[in-house]
C-alpha positions as semicolon CSV with decimal commas, in nm:
position;residue;x (nm);y (nm);z (nm)
1;M;-3,088;-20,534;-9,028
2;G;-2,730;-20,652;-8,989
3;D;-2,494;-20,498;-8,732
4;Q;-2,235;-20,262;-8,872
5;A;-1,868;-20,310;-8,784
6;G;-1,777;-20,128;-8,467
7;Q;-2,144;-20,075;-8,372
8;P;-2,294;-20,224;-8,055
9;E;-2,533;-20,514;-8,105
10;Q;-2,889;-20,385;-8,152
11;K;-3,165;-20,477;-7,913
12;R;-3,436;-20,698;-8,065
13;L;-3,781;-20,675;-7,912
14;R;-4,098;-20,878;-7,951
15;P;-4,475;-20,801;-7,924
16;G;-4,571;-20,774;-7,560
17;S;-4,225;-20,657;-7,451
18;D;-4,216;-20,434;-7,145
19;S;-3,892;-20,264;-7,253
20;L;-3,978;-20,084;-7,575
21;P;-3,735;-19,810;-7,676
22;P;-3,851;-19,448;-7,638
23;G;-4,057;-19,353;-7,942
24;I;-4,215;-19,696;-7,998
25;V;-4,550;-19,797;-7,846
26;A;-4,834;-20,043;-7,915
27;L;-4,612;-20,324;-8,041
28;Q;-4,873;-20,597;-8,091
29;H;-4,969;-20,899;-8,297
30;V;-5,323;-20,809;-8,403
31;E;-5,475;-21,158;-8,384
32;E;-5,309;-21,235;-8,051
33;W;-5,423;-20,898;-7,916
34;Y;-5,776;-20,977;-8,036
35;E;-5,776;-21,308;-7,849
36;Q;-5,658;-21,136;-7,531
37;H;-5,942;-20,882;-7,552
38;K;-6,209;-21,098;-7,717
39;A;-6,473;-21,007;-7,460
40;S;-6,452;-20,642;-7,568
41;F;-6,578;-20,724;-7,918
42;T;-6,918;-20,856;-7,815
43;P;-7,224;-20,653;-7,710
44;P;-7,264;-20,414;-7,545
45;I;-6,902;-20,291;-7,584
46;C;-6,802;-20,419;-7,930
47;N;-6,483;-20,211;-7,955
48;K;-6,145;-20,152;-7,795
49;L;-5,867;-19,901;-7,846
50;M;-5,523;-20,044;-7,913
51;H;-5,367;-19,696;-7,910
52;K;-5,488;-19,340;-7,853
53;D;-5,278;-19,030;-7,906
54;Q;-5,239;-18,833;-8,230
55;L;-5,392;-19,141;-8,397
56;S;-5,663;-19,359;-8,248
57;I;-5,615;-19,722;-8,350
58;M;-5,947;-19,888;-8,272
59;F;-6,089;-20,230;-8,354
60;V;-6,464;-20,286;-8,366
61;G;-6,666;-20,607;-8,358
62;G;-7,026;-20,714;-8,404
63;P;-7,315;-20,752;-8,376
64;N;-7,367;-20,380;-8,328
65;T;-7,619;-20,154;-8,501
66;R;-7,718;-19,793;-8,438
67;K;-7,960;-19,522;-8,550
68;D;-7,744;-19,213;-8,506
69;F;-7,512;-19,047;-8,756
70;H;-7,169;-18,915;-8,662
71;L;-7,027;-18,592;-8,804
72;E;-6,665;-18,495;-8,740
73;E;-6,385;-18,278;-8,874
74;G;-6,147;-18,569;-8,924
75;S;-6,141;-18,854;-9,172
76;E;-6,178;-19,226;-9,090
77;F;-5,995;-19,524;-9,235
78;F;-6,163;-19,867;-9,233
79;Y;-5,996;-20,204;-9,293
80;Q;-6,238;-20,492;-9,245
81;L;-6,047;-20,798;-9,125
82;R;-6,335;-21,038;-9,061
83;G;-6,699;-21,036;-9,170
84;D;-6,887;-20,761;-9,355
85;I;-7,019;-20,425;-9,238
86;E;-7,214;-20,137;-9,388
87;V;-7,142;-19,768;-9,339
88;V;-7,455;-19,562;-9,408
89;T;-7,356;-19,214;-9,528
90;V;-7,529;-18,895;-9,637
91;Q;-7,386;-18,777;-9,968
92;H;-7,534;-18,491;-10,174
93;G;-7,824;-18,489;-9,927
94;E;-7,912;-18,852;-10,004
95;R;-7,875;-19,169;-9,797
96;V;-7,600;-19,388;-9,944
97;A;-7,523;-19,727;-9,789
98;V;-7,160;-19,834;-9,838
99;P;-7,101;-20,209;-9,786
100;I;-6,746;-20,296;-9,674
101;R;-6,667;-20,662;-9,730
102;Q;-6,410;-20,874;-9,549
103;G;-6,067;-20,776;-9,676
104;Q;-6,174;-20,436;-9,811
105;V;-6,041;-20,089;-9,724
106;F;-6,236;-19,763;-9,727
107;C;-6,148;-19,401;-9,658
108;L;-6,426;-19,171;-9,537
109;P;-6,340;-18,801;-9,584
110;S;-6,406;-18,533;-9,324
111;R;-6,749;-18,388;-9,244
112;V;-6,962;-18,663;-9,402
113;P;-7,245;-18,794;-9,177
114;H;-7,201;-19,168;-9,128
115;S;-7,353;-19,452;-8,929
116;P;-7,154;-19,781;-8,924
117;Q;-7,370;-20,093;-8,906
118;R;-7,215;-20,420;-8,791
119;P;-7,496;-20,677;-8,770
120;Q;-7,273;-20,982;-8,824
121;K;-7,171;-21,170;-8,512
122;G;-6,795;-21,213;-8,499
123;S;-6,713;-20,934;-8,743
124;F;-6,387;-20,754;-8,665
125;G;-6,233;-20,452;-8,828
126;L;-5,989;-20,167;-8,790
127;V;-6,097;-19,802;-8,767
128;V;-5,835;-19,525;-8,754
129;E;-5,915;-19,166;-8,658
130;R;-5,704;-18,867;-8,554
131;E;-5,726;-18,664;-8,235
132;R;-5,944;-18,354;-8,235
133;A;-5,798;-18,006;-8,219
134;K;-5,925;-17,798;-7,927
135;N;-6,147;-17,594;-8,161
136;E;-6,302;-17,894;-8,337
137;M;-6,644;-18,032;-8,251
138;D;-6,819;-18,360;-8,322
139;G;-7,189;-18,389;-8,403
140;L;-7,445;-18,659;-8,331
141;I;-7,745;-18,649;-8,563
142;F;-8,074;-18,840;-8,556
143;F;-8,304;-18,823;-8,858
144;T;-8,683;-18,859;-8,849
145;D;-8,652;-19,178;-9,057
146;F;-8,325;-19,373;-9,055
147;E;-8,417;-19,545;-9,385
148;A;-8,530;-19,230;-9,570
149;S;-8,356;-19,170;-9,902
150;S;-8,350;-18,794;-9,831
151;P;-8,309;-18,778;-9,451
152;V;-8,453;-18,490;-9,249
153;V;-8,285;-18,390;-8,923
154;H;-8,493;-18,474;-8,617
155;W;-8,235;-18,389;-8,349
156;E;-7,866;-18,304;-8,336
157;Q;-7,607;-18,198;-8,080
158;F;-7,247;-18,088;-8,120
159;F;-6,986;-18,157;-7,854
160;Y;-6,611;-18,171;-7,799
161;C;-6,493;-18,531;-7,818
162;E;-6,174;-18,615;-7,631
163;D;-6,277;-18,963;-7,521
164;L;-6,567;-19,117;-7,715
165;G;-6,645;-19,361;-7,434
166;K;-6,692;-19,075;-7,186
167;D;-6,815;-18,792;-7,408
168;L;-7,079;-18,975;-7,613
169;P;-7,307;-19,122;-7,338
170;P;-7,423;-18,779;-7,211
171;V;-7,520;-18,682;-7,565
172;I;-7,714;-19,007;-7,609
173;G;-7,880;-18,931;-7,275
174;N;-7,986;-18,589;-7,402
175;Y;-8,142;-18,749;-7,707
176;K;-8,334;-18,998;-7,493
177;K;-8,470;-18,709;-7,289
178;F;-8,573;-18,535;-7,610
179;I;-8,765;-18,831;-7,755
180;T;-8,964;-18,867;-7,433
181;S;-9,057;-18,498;-7,442
182;E;-9,373;-18,371;-7,607
183;E;-9,179;-18,236;-7,903
184;G;-8,990;-18,560;-7,948
185;Q;-9,301;-18,778;-7,923
186;Q;-9,468;-18,572;-8,193
187;L;-9,164;-18,633;-8,416
188;V;-9,146;-18,271;-8,519
189;P;-8,838;-18,234;-8,740
190;Q;-8,576;-18,004;-8,597
191;A;-8,446;-17,765;-8,861
192;P;-8,067;-17,771;-8,862
193;E;-7,884;-17,452;-8,788
194;A;-7,773;-17,237;-9,077
195;E;-7,464;-17,401;-9,223
196;E;-7,238;-17,109;-9,138
197;S;-7,335;-17,122;-8,771
198;R;-7,305;-17,500;-8,723
199;P;-6,985;-17,606;-8,543
200;V;-6,913;-17,857;-8,822
201;K;-6,972;-17,760;-9,183
202;Q;-7,120;-18,072;-9,344
203;D;-6,966;-18,184;-9,673
204;R;-7,257;-18,185;-9,918
205;V;-7,064;-18,212;-10,246
206;T;-6,801;-18,486;-10,221
207;E;-6,865;-18,818;-10,393
208;I;-6,681;-19,089;-10,199
209;P;-6,500;-19,366;-10,391
210;P;-6,623;-19,714;-10,297
211;P;-6,427;-19,967;-10,088
212;F;-6,195;-20,212;-10,260
213;Y;-6,006;-20,527;-10,168
214;L;-5,658;-20,468;-10,029
215;Q;-5,532;-20,788;-10,188
216;D;-5,655;-20,665;-10,529
217;F;-5,444;-20,352;-10,486
218;I;-5,141;-20,563;-10,392
219;R;-5,194;-20,796;-10,689
220;D;-5,246;-20,510;-10,935
221;N;-4,922;-20,346;-10,816
222;E;-4,722;-20,664;-10,767
223;R;-4,433;-20,562;-10,993
224;E;-4,383;-20,222;-10,829
225;L;-4,405;-20,365;-10,478
226;A;-4,157;-20,642;-10,564
227;A;-3,918;-20,364;-10,668
228;G;-3,942;-20,214;-10,318
229;M;-4,170;-19,924;-10,403
230;Q;-4,399;-19,743;-10,159
231;L;-4,742;-19,675;-10,316
232;P;-5,031;-19,455;-10,195
233;L;-5,323;-19,685;-10,118
234;F;-5,596;-19,443;-10,228
235;G;-5,410;-19,253;-10,499
236;Q;-5,387;-18,883;-10,571
237;A;-5,744;-18,853;-10,704
238;H;-5,913;-18,952;-10,377
239;P;-6,101;-18,658;-10,219
240;D;-5,950;-18,720;-9,874
241;H;-5,618;-18,546;-9,813
242;E;-5,578;-18,612;-9,441
243;F;-5,468;-18,974;-9,447
244;R;-5,127;-19,071;-9,583
245;I;-5,159;-19,447;-9,627
246;F;-4,891;-19,638;-9,815
247;I;-4,843;-20,002;-9,912
248;C;-4,472;-20,080;-9,904
249;G;-4,290;-20,364;-10,076
250;G;-3,949;-20,526;-10,042
251;P;-3,661;-20,559;-10,077
252;A;-3,623;-20,201;-9,955
253;E;-3,450;-19,986;-9,696
254;Q;-3,635;-19,673;-9,590
255;G;-3,411;-19,472;-9,361
256;R;-3,443;-19,155;-9,153
257;N;-3,823;-19,139;-9,167
258;T;-3,993;-18,878;-8,950
259;W;-4,349;-18,753;-8,926
260;A;-4,508;-18,481;-8,713
261;G;-4,780;-18,721;-8,592
262;D;-4,809;-19,090;-8,506
263;T;-4,703;-19,349;-8,764
264;W;-4,885;-19,685;-8,751
265;I;-4,689;-19,965;-8,918
266;Y;-4,867;-20,293;-8,994
267;Q;-4,708;-20,597;-9,152
268;I;-4,939;-20,758;-9,409
269;R;-4,709;-21,023;-9,555
270;G;-4,366;-21,153;-9,460
271;S;-4,151;-20,962;-9,215
272;A;-3,988;-20,624;-9,163
273;E;-3,757;-20,456;-8,914
274;V;-3,813;-20,114;-8,758
275;T;-3,514;-19,945;-8,596
276;V;-3,539;-19,652;-8,353
277;D;-3,237;-19,517;-8,166
278;G;-3,033;-19,836;-8,211
279;A;-3,313;-20,076;-8,110
280;T;-3,444;-20,306;-8,382
281;I;-3,799;-20,434;-8,361
282;P;-3,888;-20,732;-8,582
283;L;-4,241;-20,715;-8,723
284;G;-4,374;-21,052;-8,826
285;E;-4,681;-21,102;-9,039
286;G;-4,984;-20,957;-8,859
287;C;-4,773;-20,743;-8,622
288;C;-4,797;-20,368;-8,581
289;C;-4,648;-20,079;-8,384
290;I;-4,669;-19,702;-8,344
291;V;-4,373;-19,471;-8,399
292;Q;-4,443;-19,154;-8,204
293;P;-4,428;-18,801;-8,349
294;N;-4,096;-18,655;-8,465
295;I;-3,902;-18,977;-8,398
296;S;-3,656;-19,083;-8,667
297;F;-3,700;-19,445;-8,769
298;D;-3,569;-19,687;-9,032
299;V;-3,763;-19,970;-9,196
300;V;-3,595;-20,261;-9,371
301;R;-3,801;-20,504;-9,576
302;P;-3,669;-20,826;-9,734
303;A;-3,799;-20,960;-10,064
304;S;-4,172;-21,045;-10,068
305;S;-4,241;-20,825;-9,766
306;I;-4,562;-20,619;-9,783
307;G;-4,644;-20,362;-9,517
308;M;-4,880;-20,073;-9,451
309;I;-4,794;-19,730;-9,312
310;V;-5,073;-19,501;-9,183
311;Q;-5,026;-19,133;-9,099
312;S;-5,265;-18,839;-9,074
313;D;-5,227;-18,470;-9,160
314;P;-5,491;-18,280;-8,955
315;L;-5,477;-17,988;-9,200
316;G;-5,512;-18,202;-9,512
317;N;-5,884;-18,133;-9,564
318;K;-5,889;-17,780;-9,425
319;E;-5,977;-17,492;-9,654
320;P;-5,671;-17,288;-9,757
321;C;-5,608;-16,969;-9,564
322;A;-5,751;-16,656;-9,715
323;T;-5,496;-16,440;-9,897
324;D;-5,470;-16,070;-9,941
325;D;-5,384;-15,889;-10,263
326;K;-5,015;-15,965;-10,212
327;G;-5,081;-16,336;-10,186
328;M;-4,960;-16,365;-9,827
329;G;-5,135;-16,618;-9,600
330;A;-5,381;-16,463;-9,359
């Protein structure tokens, strides 16, 4: 972005800078960041947070497999950068394995049991979640047979998840105690609570669209992106309404952007410039940053630039408030 006449010269910052302007955090080059933290993407850890606040920007490696299913109120966004994975889900009461290939994106709506499997050594992918509200619970579910086409609950526990690394191990420990008990050794299925009394109401009706290649989306929308348009990655028909994920082309100037939550900006192709409070941050290909909530920011993209913007609306998948006869919100 060029300097305007009479304006002071803007500060230009690089990934790894210690002097980021207020409102900008997690300025990183993804591949360089991966190399710095490579040990975190091998067993037994296999994952590392790049950023945690309103959004959690997490990268996960392999090999890593599991037998539990996760149930949560928020949605999850997957972008598989290297290698293939499989997310086993429960849809309409049936086990559905969803393969996510290298280069594909996938959006998992709220309240769908899922169990990511990453058996490939060296696999590496992005997972984005949102923070939990104080009244939201997570669930960990084990079925009597992980491979069953119609899984039956063997054991489940709901808990408040503020930090997965700290909050999950005690739940896993409770399950290990259960399976060594007489009831657990007999593999007696545990009937789930009545749906209305469970802390998380499982989605039993939504059919989830399959993953697709990000580059296919960019190719199919090449003309619009070359005209500087900003396009929703998953379209209006997708059942998830929490994530706001856009693919943005150039040349374009997008000024005075604000969002009530975190905004993750990732540069897919070419370059872009993000300006906050007079400081301009160049984003080269493969770079990313977080603009914090309620901070005004500008993005300038030259021709051939392709970027991604990720935001989350925590109320997007919530049921509408009940209304009275006058139509007023409860």
